[in-house]
N, C-alpha and C positions, 0 to 999 in steps of 0.2 A: 160761299158764305162770305159775309161782310167782315172785314178785318176788325171793325169795332165790336162786333158780336163775339169774336174770338177772345178779345181782351176781357170781356165781361164773363167768360166761362168760369165756373167754380173749379176748385181743385179736384173734386170728385168727377167732374166731366172729363178732365184731362186723363185721369186714371182709367176711366171707361174707354176713352179713345185708344189709349196705349194697349189696354187689354184686348180690344177688338183687333188691333194690328197684330199682336202676338198670336191670337187665335187664327187669323188669316194665314200667317206664316206657318203655323203648325199644320193646318189643313193642306197647304201647298207642298209640304214635304212628302215625298212618296213613301207609301207604307209597304212593307214586305221586303224580302231579300231580293236584291238585284244582283245578277252576275256581272262581275267586272269583265273587261275585255281580256285580261290575262287568264281568268278562269275559263272563259269561252274558248280561248286559243288552246289551253291545256286540254280541255275536254275534247276538242276537235282533233288534236294530235293523238290523244289516247285512242279515240275512235278509229282514226286512220291507221294507227299501228295495229289495232286488233283486226281491222279489215285487211291490211296488207298481209298479216300473218295468216289469216284465213285464206286469202287468195293464194299464198305460197303453198299451203297445205292442199288446197283444191288442185292446184297445178301439178303438184307432186302425185296426188292420187290419180289424176287424169292420165299422166304419163305412164304410171304403173299399170293402170287398167288397159291402156292401148297396147303397151308392150306385151302384157300377159296375153291379150287376145291374139296378137300377131304371132308370138312365139308358139302358141298352141297349134297353129296351123302348119308349122314346119314339121316335115316327116321325121318321125323318131323322137320328137321332143316329149309328147304326151302332156299330162297335166303340169301346170306351171304356177309357181308363186314368185312374185317379183318385189324387190325393194329398191327404191331409187333414193339417193341422197343428193341434195342440191348444195351448191357452193355457197349461196347466199340467198337473199330475198329478192334479187333483181335490183335494177336501178331505174330511177325515174329522172328524166331531164326536165327541169323547171324552166319556165319562160322567165327571162330577165329583162327588165327595162334598164337599158344602159344609157347613161348620160356622160358624154365625154367633153372635156374642155382641155385647154392647153396645160392646166395646172393639176387636174385630177380626173379620175374616172369614178363614177358612182353607179353601182348596180343595185337594183331593187327587184325582189321577186314579185312577179305579177300575181295578184290574188283576186279572188272573186267571192261573192257571198253565195252560200249554198245552204238553204234552210237555216238562216241566221247564224251560220258559221263561216268564218273566213278560211278559204281553202286555196292553196297555191295552184296555179295553172300548170298542168303537166303537159309538155309538148310531145314527149315520147316515153315509152316504157320498154326496158329490156328485160326479157324473161331470165330467170336464174339459170346458170349453167349446171348441167348434170355433172356431179363430181364422181360418183361411183354407182355401180349396179350389182346387185346380187340376184342371181336367178337360181331357184331351186326347181329342178325339173325331173320328171319320172325317167326321162332318157339321159339324164346327166351321168357323167362317168364314161360314156361312150365317146371316144376321141372325135369322131365325125360329127356327132350331135353337138358336142362342146364347141367345136370349131364353127359350126353353123350359127349357134347362138351368139358366140363371141363376135363373129363378123356382122351379124344383124345389129347387135347393140352398138358396135363401133360405127356402123354406117348411119344409124339413126341419131346417135347422141355425140359423136366425135369424142368418145371417151378412150383414153389410153388402155391398151390391153391389160396392163397390170392393175387397173381399177375395175376390172370386171371379174366377178367370181361366179363360177357355175358349180353347183353341187347337186348330187343325186338325192332325189326325194325318198324319204322312208316309204316303204310299201304300206299301203293303207288296207291291209287285209283285216277283216273283222273276225 
């Protein structure tokens, strides 16, 4: 546009131009709720905590099932129910990006995007340690059977003998 024509515009023309500019700004503003990075991180951490808890429970159930299956094969043990307690949820080693200088050391956790979530890069995972074992067996109460069960549990899980309890199962007569 020619500068001379701009000077000849009326007051209403300026108002129309300003209103058009405001309308363009309003249209450019995104509509709807957008999640902030903090909200995404919190959701990601909550999902991971639920997933870790589920993995811990699955691991516990898997150990119980395997122990039950193997103990039932020992002579004199009979039917078995097993309960295992874990010391914690295990540990995960995260990859760190380390920058060292003569004055300071800076460590940053390496993260990557997974389905629009930032997730730390895990280099290794340690399974939780078995803390205690309860075995309820039909053959429980027999010293030889109790010794066989106790030795098997100690060999499999490296659990101290005082953290293993073997009990006789109630007879299931109908």
